[in-house]
C-alpha positions as CSV (number, residue, x, y, z in Angstrom):
1,M,-132.8,-75.7,-37.5
2,K,-131.5,-73.0,-39.6
3,I,-132.0,-70.3,-37.1
4,F,-130.2,-72.6,-34.3
5,T,-127.3,-72.9,-37.0
6,A,-127.1,-69.2,-37.6
7,S,-127.1,-68.8,-34.0
8,I,-124.1,-70.9,-33.3
9,V,-122.0,-69.3,-36.0
10,C,-122.6,-65.9,-34.7
11,L,-121.9,-66.9,-31.2
12,L,-118.5,-68.3,-32.0
13,Y,-117.4,-65.9,-34.7
14,P,-116.4,-63.4,-31.9
15,L,-113.8,-65.7,-30.3
16,F,-111.5,-65.3,-33.3
17,C,-111.3,-61.3,-32.6
18,W,-108.6,-59.5,-30.9
19,A,-107.3,-56.0,-30.3
20,H,-104.2,-54.4,-32.1
21,P,-101.1,-55.7,-30.7
22,I,-97.9,-53.5,-29.9
23,P,-94.6,-54.2,-31.7
24,D,-93.1,-57.3,-31.5
25,I,-90.0,-58.2,-29.5
26,P,-86.7,-58.4,-31.6
27,V,-84.0,-61.1,-31.1
28,I,-80.9,-60.4,-32.8
29,G,-77.9,-62.9,-32.8
30,D,-74.5,-61.6,-33.8
31,F,-71.7,-63.9,-34.4
32,E,-68.0,-63.5,-35.1
33,R,-65.7,-66.1,-36.7
34,N,-63.6,-66.4,-33.4
35,G,-66.7,-67.9,-31.5
36,K,-67.9,-64.8,-30.1
37,A,-71.8,-64.8,-30.0
38,V,-73.8,-61.8,-28.6
39,I,-77.6,-62.3,-28.3
40,I,-79.4,-59.1,-27.9
41,V,-83.5,-58.8,-27.1
42,E,-85.2,-55.5,-26.7
43,V,-88.3,-55.0,-24.5
44,D,-90.5,-52.1,-24.4
45,P,-91.7,-51.3,-20.9
46,R,-95.3,-51.0,-22.1
47,C,-95.3,-54.8,-22.5
48,F,-95.4,-55.0,-18.7
49,A,-98.9,-53.5,-18.3
50,E,-102.2,-55.3,-18.8
51,D,-103.1,-53.5,-21.8
52,P,-100.1,-52.1,-23.5
53,E,-101.9,-49.9,-25.9
54,E,-103.4,-47.8,-23.3
55,V,-99.9,-47.0,-21.5
56,P,-97.6,-44.3,-22.9
57,F,-93.8,-44.7,-24.0
58,L,-91.6,-44.8,-21.2
59,Q,-89.4,-41.4,-21.8
60,K,-86.3,-40.2,-20.8
61,E,-87.5,-37.6,-18.5
62,A,-90.0,-39.7,-16.6
63,F,-87.3,-42.5,-16.6
64,D,-84.6,-40.0,-15.1
65,K,-87.0,-39.5,-12.2
66,L,-87.0,-43.2,-11.1
67,D,-84.8,-44.5,-8.3
68,E,-82.8,-47.6,-8.5
69,K,-85.3,-49.6,-6.8
70,E,-87.9,-48.7,-9.5
71,K,-85.3,-49.4,-12.4
72,K,-84.7,-52.9,-10.7
73,E,-88.5,-53.6,-10.9
74,L,-88.6,-53.1,-14.4
75,T,-85.5,-55.2,-15.1
76,D,-87.0,-57.8,-13.1
77,Q,-90.3,-57.7,-15.1
78,A,-88.3,-57.6,-18.1
79,R,-86.7,-60.9,-17.2
80,N,-90.0,-62.5,-15.9
81,L,-91.6,-61.6,-19.2
82,L,-88.8,-63.3,-21.4
83,Q,-89.0,-66.1,-18.9
84,E,-92.7,-66.8,-20.3
85,T,-91.5,-65.8,-23.8
86,L,-88.3,-67.3,-24.9
87,R,-86.1,-70.2,-25.0
88,M,-83.0,-70.6,-27.0
89,R,-80.2,-73.6,-27.8
90,F,-77.0,-74.1,-29.5
91,G,-76.2,-77.0,-31.4
92,P,-77.7,-80.0,-30.0
93,E,-77.9,-79.0,-26.4
94,E,-81.4,-78.6,-24.5
95,W,-83.4,-75.4,-24.4
96,F,-82.7,-73.1,-22.0
97,F,-83.6,-69.7,-20.9
98,P,-80.9,-67.2,-21.5
99,E,-79.9,-65.1,-18.2
100,F,-79.7,-61.6,-20.1
101,R,-77.5,-58.7,-18.7
102,F,-80.1,-55.8,-18.7
103,E,-79.3,-52.2,-19.5
104,F,-81.6,-49.2,-20.4
105,L,-81.1,-47.4,-23.8
106,T,-82.9,-44.8,-26.0
107,K,-84.6,-46.1,-28.9
108,E,-83.5,-43.8,-31.6
109,H,-86.2,-44.9,-33.9
110,E,-88.9,-43.7,-31.5
111,T,-87.1,-40.4,-31.1
112,L,-88.3,-39.4,-34.5
113,I,-91.9,-40.1,-33.5
114,L,-92.1,-38.4,-30.1
115,D,-91.0,-35.3,-28.5
116,G,-88.7,-37.1,-26.1
117,D,-86.3,-39.9,-26.0
118,V,-88.0,-43.7,-25.5
119,I,-86.4,-45.6,-23.2
120,V,-86.5,-49.5,-23.7
121,L,-84.8,-52.5,-21.8
122,R,-81.8,-54.3,-23.7
123,G,-81.1,-57.9,-22.7
124,I,-77.5,-59.0,-23.7
125,L,-76.3,-62.6,-23.6
126,E,-72.5,-63.1,-24.4
127,R,-71.1,-66.5,-24.9
128,T,-67.7,-67.8,-26.6
129,L,-69.0,-70.8,-28.8
130,S,-66.7,-73.6,-29.8
131,S,-66.0,-74.8,-33.4
132,D,-68.4,-77.8,-32.5
133,V,-71.3,-75.6,-32.3
134,K,-73.5,-76.3,-35.6
135,S,-76.4,-74.1,-35.2
136,Y,-78.5,-71.8,-33.1
137,Q,-82.4,-71.5,-32.8
138,I,-85.0,-70.1,-30.7
139,K,-88.6,-70.9,-29.8
140,A,-91.2,-68.7,-28.6
141,M,-93.2,-70.4,-25.6
142,D,-96.7,-71.2,-25.4
143,S,-97.2,-68.7,-22.9
144,A,-95.8,-65.8,-24.9
145,G,-97.8,-62.7,-25.1
146,Y,-95.9,-61.2,-28.1
147,D,-94.4,-62.3,-31.4
148,I,-90.7,-62.7,-31.8
149,V,-88.6,-61.4,-34.9
150,F,-85.7,-63.6,-35.1
151,K,-82.9,-62.1,-36.7
152,N,-79.2,-62.7,-37.1
153,I,-75.8,-61.1,-38.2
154,L,-72.8,-63.2,-39.4
155,A,-69.3,-61.3,-39.2
156,G,-70.9,-58.0,-39.4
157,I,-73.3,-58.8,-42.4
158,P,-77.2,-59.0,-41.7
159,Q,-78.6,-62.0,-42.8
160,K,-81.5,-62.1,-45.2
161,R,-83.9,-64.8,-43.6
162,V,-86.0,-63.5,-40.9
163,N,-88.6,-65.2,-38.8
164,V,-91.7,-63.9,-37.1
165,L,-92.6,-66.6,-34.3
166,W,-96.0,-66.6,-32.8
167,P,-96.5,-68.4,-29.4
168,G,-95.7,-72.2,-29.6
169,E,-93.3,-72.0,-32.7
170,E,-89.7,-72.7,-33.4
171,S,-87.4,-70.6,-35.5
172,F,-85.0,-72.0,-38.5
173,A,-81.9,-73.5,-37.1
174,L,-79.2,-70.7,-38.1
175,D,-76.4,-72.9,-39.7
176,L,-73.0,-72.1,-38.0
177,S,-71.4,-75.4,-39.3
178,S,-69.0,-73.6,-41.9
179,F,-68.7,-70.3,-40.1
180,F,-66.7,-70.5,-37.2
181,T,-62.8,-70.7,-37.3
182,D,-60.6,-72.6,-34.9
183,G,-59.4,-69.2,-33.4
184,K,-55.9,-69.5,-35.0
185,T,-56.6,-69.3,-38.9
186,H,-58.6,-66.6,-40.1
187,L,-60.9,-67.0,-43.0
188,A,-60.9,-64.0,-45.4
189,Q,-64.0,-65.1,-47.1
190,E,-66.9,-62.9,-46.6
191,V,-70.4,-64.2,-45.4
192,E,-72.0,-63.0,-48.5
193,N,-73.5,-66.5,-49.7
194,P,-73.8,-68.7,-46.8
195,K,-76.0,-71.5,-46.3
196,N,-78.3,-69.4,-44.5
197,N,-79.0,-66.8,-47.5
198,G,-80.2,-67.3,-50.8
199,T,-83.5,-67.2,-52.6
200,S,-85.1,-69.8,-50.2
201,D,-84.2,-67.4,-47.5
202,T,-85.9,-64.7,-49.2
203,A,-89.0,-66.7,-49.7
204,S,-89.1,-67.7,-46.1
205,T,-88.8,-64.1,-45.0
206,F,-91.6,-63.0,-47.6
207,Y,-93.7,-65.9,-46.1
208,S,-93.3,-65.0,-42.6
209,F,-94.0,-61.2,-43.1
210,L,-97.0,-62.1,-45.3
211,R,-98.5,-64.4,-42.5
212,K,-98.1,-61.1,-40.3
213,G,-99.5,-58.7,-42.4
214,F,-102.6,-61.1,-42.8
215,V,-103.0,-61.7,-39.2
216,H,-102.6,-58.0,-38.6
217,V,-105.8,-57.6,-40.5
218,L,-107.6,-60.8,-39.6
219,P,-108.3,-61.3,-36.7
220,E,-106.4,-58.7,-34.9
221,G,-107.2,-55.3,-36.7
222,L,-110.8,-54.7,-35.5
223,D,-110.5,-51.2,-36.8
224,H,-109.2,-52.1,-40.2
225,I,-111.9,-54.9,-40.6
226,L,-114.7,-52.3,-39.6
227,F,-113.4,-50.1,-42.4
228,V,-113.3,-52.8,-44.9
229,I,-116.8,-53.7,-44.1
230,G,-117.6,-50.2,-44.7
231,L,-116.3,-50.6,-48.1
232,F,-118.2,-53.5,-48.6
233,L,-121.5,-52.3,-47.4
234,F,-121.5,-49.4,-49.7
235,S,-121.5,-51.6,-52.7
236,R,-121.9,-55.3,-53.2
237,K,-121.3,-55.1,-57.1
238,T,-117.8,-56.1,-58.3
239,K,-116.6,-53.1,-59.9
240,P,-117.2,-50.6,-57.4
241,L,-116.1,-52.8,-54.6
242,L,-112.9,-53.5,-56.3
243,L,-112.3,-50.1,-57.3
244,Q,-112.4,-49.0,-53.5
245,V,-110.2,-51.9,-52.6
246,T,-107.6,-51.0,-55.0
247,A,-107.6,-47.2,-54.0
248,F,-107.2,-48.3,-50.5
249,T,-104.4,-50.8,-51.2
250,I,-102.5,-48.5,-53.3
251,A,-102.8,-45.7,-50.7
252,H,-101.8,-48.0,-47.7
253,T,-99.0,-49.4,-49.6
254,I,-97.4,-46.1,-50.2
255,T,-97.3,-45.0,-46.6
256,I,-96.1,-48.3,-45.2
257,A,-93.2,-48.0,-47.2
258,L,-92.7,-44.4,-46.6
259,A,-92.9,-44.8,-43.0
260,S,-91.0,-47.7,-42.7
261,L,-88.3,-46.0,-44.6
262,N,-88.6,-43.1,-42.1
263,F,-89.6,-40.4,-44.8
264,I,-92.9,-40.0,-43.0
265,V,-92.9,-39.8,-39.2
266,I,-96.4,-39.1,-37.7
267,S,-97.0,-39.6,-33.9
268,P,-99.4,-42.8,-33.2
269,S,-101.1,-40.2,-30.9
270,I,-102.3,-38.6,-34.2
271,V,-102.7,-41.6,-36.4
272,E,-104.8,-43.7,-34.1
273,P,-107.3,-41.2,-33.5
274,L,-107.3,-40.5,-37.6
275,I,-107.8,-44.3,-38.1
276,A,-111.0,-44.4,-35.9
277,L,-112.4,-41.2,-37.4
278,S,-111.9,-42.8,-40.9
279,I,-114.6,-45.4,-39.7
280,V,-117.1,-42.6,-38.7
281,L,-116.8,-40.7,-41.9
282,L,-117.2,-44.0,-44.0
283,A,-120.2,-44.7,-42.0
284,I,-121.8,-41.3,-42.6
285,E,-121.0,-41.5,-46.2
286,N,-122.9,-45.0,-46.7
287,V,-125.9,-43.7,-44.9
288,L,-126.4,-40.1,-45.9
289,L,-124.2,-39.5,-49.3
290,R,-125.1,-42.8,-51.1
291,K,-127.7,-41.1,-53.9
292,I,-125.1,-38.4,-54.9
293,A,-124.6,-38.5,-58.8
294,V,-120.9,-37.4,-58.4
295,F,-120.3,-39.5,-55.2
296,F,-118.5,-42.2,-56.4
297,S,-115.5,-40.3,-57.5
298,F,-115.5,-38.5,-54.4
299,R,-115.8,-42.0,-52.4
300,L,-112.5,-43.1,-54.3
301,A,-110.8,-39.9,-53.4
302,T,-111.9,-40.2,-49.7
303,V,-111.0,-43.8,-49.4
304,F,-107.5,-43.2,-51.2
305,I,-107.0,-40.5,-48.3
306,F,-108.2,-42.9,-45.5
307,G,-105.8,-45.4,-46.7
308,L,-103.0,-43.2,-46.3
309,I,-103.6,-42.9,-42.8
310,H,-104.3,-46.7,-42.5
311,G,-101.1,-47.6,-44.0
312,L,-99.2,-45.4,-41.1
313,G,-101.1,-47.6,-38.6
314,F,-99.9,-50.6,-40.5
315,A,-96.4,-49.5,-40.5
316,G,-96.5,-49.0,-36.6
317,V,-96.6,-52.6,-36.0
318,S,-95.0,-54.3,-39.1
319,S,-91.4,-54.9,-37.5
320,L,-89.9,-53.6,-40.9
321,D,-86.2,-52.4,-40.6
322,P,-85.1,-50.4,-44.0
323,E,-81.5,-51.5,-42.9
324,S,-82.4,-55.1,-43.3
325,P,-80.9,-56.9,-46.3
326,S,-84.2,-58.4,-47.0
327,F,-86.3,-55.3,-46.9
328,I,-88.0,-55.5,-50.0
329,A,-89.0,-59.2,-49.2
330,E,-90.4,-57.9,-45.6
331,L,-92.2,-55.2,-47.2
332,L,-94.0,-56.9,-49.9
333,G,-94.7,-59.8,-47.8
334,F,-96.5,-57.5,-45.0
335,T,-98.1,-55.3,-47.6
336,I,-99.5,-58.4,-49.5
337,G,-100.3,-60.0,-46.3
338,V,-102.4,-56.9,-45.5
339,D,-104.2,-57.2,-48.8
340,F,-105.1,-60.7,-48.3
341,G,-106.6,-60.1,-45.1
342,Q,-108.6,-57.6,-46.4
343,I,-109.7,-59.7,-49.1
344,A,-110.6,-62.6,-46.8
345,V,-113.0,-60.1,-44.9
346,I,-114.7,-59.0,-47.9
347,L,-115.1,-62.7,-49.0
348,I,-116.6,-63.7,-45.7
349,F,-119.2,-61.1,-45.9
350,L,-120.0,-61.9,-49.3
351,A,-120.5,-65.6,-48.3
352,L,-122.5,-64.4,-45.3
353,L,-124.8,-62.4,-47.9
354,R,-124.9,-65.5,-50.1
355,A,-126.0,-67.9,-47.4
356,L,-128.7,-65.4,-46.2
357,S,-130.0,-64.9,-49.7
358,V,-130.7,-68.6,-49.7
359,L,-132.3,-68.2,-46.3
360,E,-134.4,-65.8,-47.4
361,K,-136.2,-68.0,-49.7
362,A,-137.4,-70.2,-47.1
363,P,-140.9,-69.6,-46.0
364,Q,-141.3,-66.8,-43.6
365,A,-137.6,-65.9,-43.2
366,R,-137.3,-63.0,-45.4
367,F,-136.8,-60.6,-42.3
368,L,-134.5,-63.0,-40.8
369,T,-132.0,-62.3,-43.0
370,P,-131.1,-58.6,-41.9
371,V,-131.4,-59.5,-38.3
372,C,-129.0,-62.3,-38.6
373,F,-126.7,-59.9,-40.6
374,N,-126.8,-57.1,-38.3
375,F,-126.5,-59.0,-34.9
376,F,-123.7,-61.0,-36.2
377,L,-121.9,-57.8,-37.0
378,I,-123.0,-55.9,-33.7
379,G,-122.5,-59.0,-31.3
380,A,-118.9,-59.5,-32.8
381,I,-118.0,-55.8,-31.8
382,A,-119.6,-56.3,-28.2
383,I,-117.7,-59.5,-27.7
384,L,-114.2,-57.7,-28.4
385,F,-115.2,-54.7,-26.5
386,F,-116.1,-56.5,-23.3
387,E,-113.6,-59.2,-23.5
388,G,-111.9,-59.8,-20.0
389,T,-114.2,-57.1,-18.2
390,P,-116.8,-57.3,-15.9
391,E,-119.3,-56.2,-18.5
392,S,-118.3,-59.2,-20.6
393,C,-121.7,-61.0,-19.7
394,A,-123.6,-58.0,-21.5
395,S,-122.2,-59.4,-25.1
396,L,-124.1,-62.6,-24.3
397,V,-127.2,-60.6,-23.7
398,I,-126.9,-59.0,-27.0
399,W,-126.6,-62.2,-28.9
400,Y,-129.5,-63.9,-27.2
401,A,-131.5,-60.5,-28.0
402,G,-130.5,-61.3,-31.6
403,L,-131.9,-64.6,-31.4
404,V,-135.2,-63.4,-29.9
405,T,-135.5,-60.7,-32.4
406,A,-134.9,-63.6,-35.1
407,C,-137.8,-65.3,-33.7
408,L,-139.9,-62.3,-33.7
409,S,-139.1,-61.6,-37.3
410,L,-140.6,-65.0,-38.1
411,Q,-143.7,-64.4,-36.2
412,F,-144.5,-61.0,-37.6
413,E,-143.4,-61.8,-41.2
414,P,-146.9,-61.0,-42.6
415,I,-147.4,-57.9,-40.9
416,L,-143.9,-56.7,-42.1
417,T,-144.3,-57.7,-45.7
418,K,-147.7,-55.8,-45.8
419,A,-146.0,-52.7,-44.4
420,I,-142.7,-52.7,-46.3
421,G,-143.8,-54.6,-49.5
422,A,-142.6,-57.7,-51.4
423,G,-139.3,-58.2,-53.0
424,S,-136.0,-59.4,-51.7
425,L,-134.3,-57.4,-49.1
426,I,-130.9,-58.4,-50.1
427,K,-131.2,-57.8,-54.1
428,Q,-133.5,-54.8,-54.2
429,A,-131.3,-51.7,-53.6
430,R,-133.8,-49.8,-51.7
431,H,-134.4,-52.7,-49.2
432,Y,-130.8,-53.4,-49.0
433,Q,-130.0,-49.7,-48.0
434,T,-132.5,-49.8,-45.3
435,F,-132.2,-53.3,-43.6
436,F,-128.5,-53.6,-44.1
437,V,-126.3,-50.6,-45.0
438,I,-128.0,-48.2,-42.7
439,P,-127.9,-50.5,-39.5
440,G,-124.4,-51.9,-40.3
441,S,-122.9,-48.5,-40.8
442,V,-124.6,-47.1,-37.7
443,F,-123.1,-50.0,-35.8
444,I,-119.6,-49.2,-37.2
445,G,-120.0,-45.3,-36.8
446,F,-120.7,-45.7,-33.2
447,I,-117.7,-47.8,-32.5
448,G,-115.4,-45.5,-34.6
449,C,-116.8,-42.5,-32.6
450,Y,-116.0,-44.3,-29.5
451,W,-112.6,-45.2,-30.6
452,T,-111.9,-41.4,-31.6
453,I,-113.1,-40.0,-28.4
454,E,-111.0,-42.9,-26.5
455,R,-107.8,-42.3,-28.4
456,I,-107.9,-38.5,-28.2
457,F,-108.8,-38.0,-24.5
458,F,-108.1,-41.1,-22.7
């Protein structure tokens, strides 16, 4: 029964793993007191690809070579994407799809990162609203493939409250009830403290980005998850684990902030391979350098440097805007969310080891524990790698191979005990290194090596 339960958990776990997303789709509402409303949305052409992360940015040099027909195809793709992604409404009217007018423009932020200008599509909707319109709201459709960032500007003043919407979610309703004039009387009052601002709005923005940061690690950030697992494998003791996580947290917080403020600008084509390489090096350290007396100080320095690199990766998908009036809340929310995600990964594996330590006490189940742990890990990676490909059935083969291996470990328990000796495989450092740290690190290192090669050469 315990074997069956463990197998079911292992089979279901990978269903919650996903790859890194590309940057979200911003929807910016700009409202004037005379009733003029302009809704702007920006779409990265990479969104049209089946795997956006594998497609390069559309640079101006390539864009200039497109004919009118090819440009129209891009605008049609943008319209179709938004049709599946976005709805909005003003006041009590029904949800509707906005008929945007599209134009191509250079995205200045990306010109700092790449050698050439990056082209994005900007959708523009212009309307004149009457003073009877009391609110404005958007929602992300269930079929949306990307998150939506909901921002607003009132009378030229960016508002503090920002929403990050997941598929199926509605934004807060922007209160316009006391904003518009009748067009004849101009109100000199600045929109510095309207109903849409204040402490509650800052808290809402903080929570929205906290959630985004958490999800970027768990379940979306497999490379960050593997790195944190590598930290966990090095030591299960509280102090070494806490010191490593703290070093990693301080480091990535520094680079998230600096990269978001554009003080550090490094191409993703450099950052992403380095993130993958950090997983490989961490795995090698776990396997080969564990017994060196002075290693732990070196380990903390290594983790800190790797944290700086991972922070650049976090910043690339954070949607943080240094010009936003709620930038501090966005930065703190996203960073703390990332930290919570890392802690959640560690707690999951601590709980897994705790459960396996209980299972280890069952008759003839001693060698079942490393089998469950390692096939749990390698099976999750395989499911993610093969998801949506013709090779996806290979993942099931790996899971059932784990089940067969578990049964064999029960069958040959006496022989294995005689060969290796008695004692807990989890609590004894030598056995833990042999049966958990080395196999787990090899799995992690293998996938990191694969990513490194893929991100450099493909």
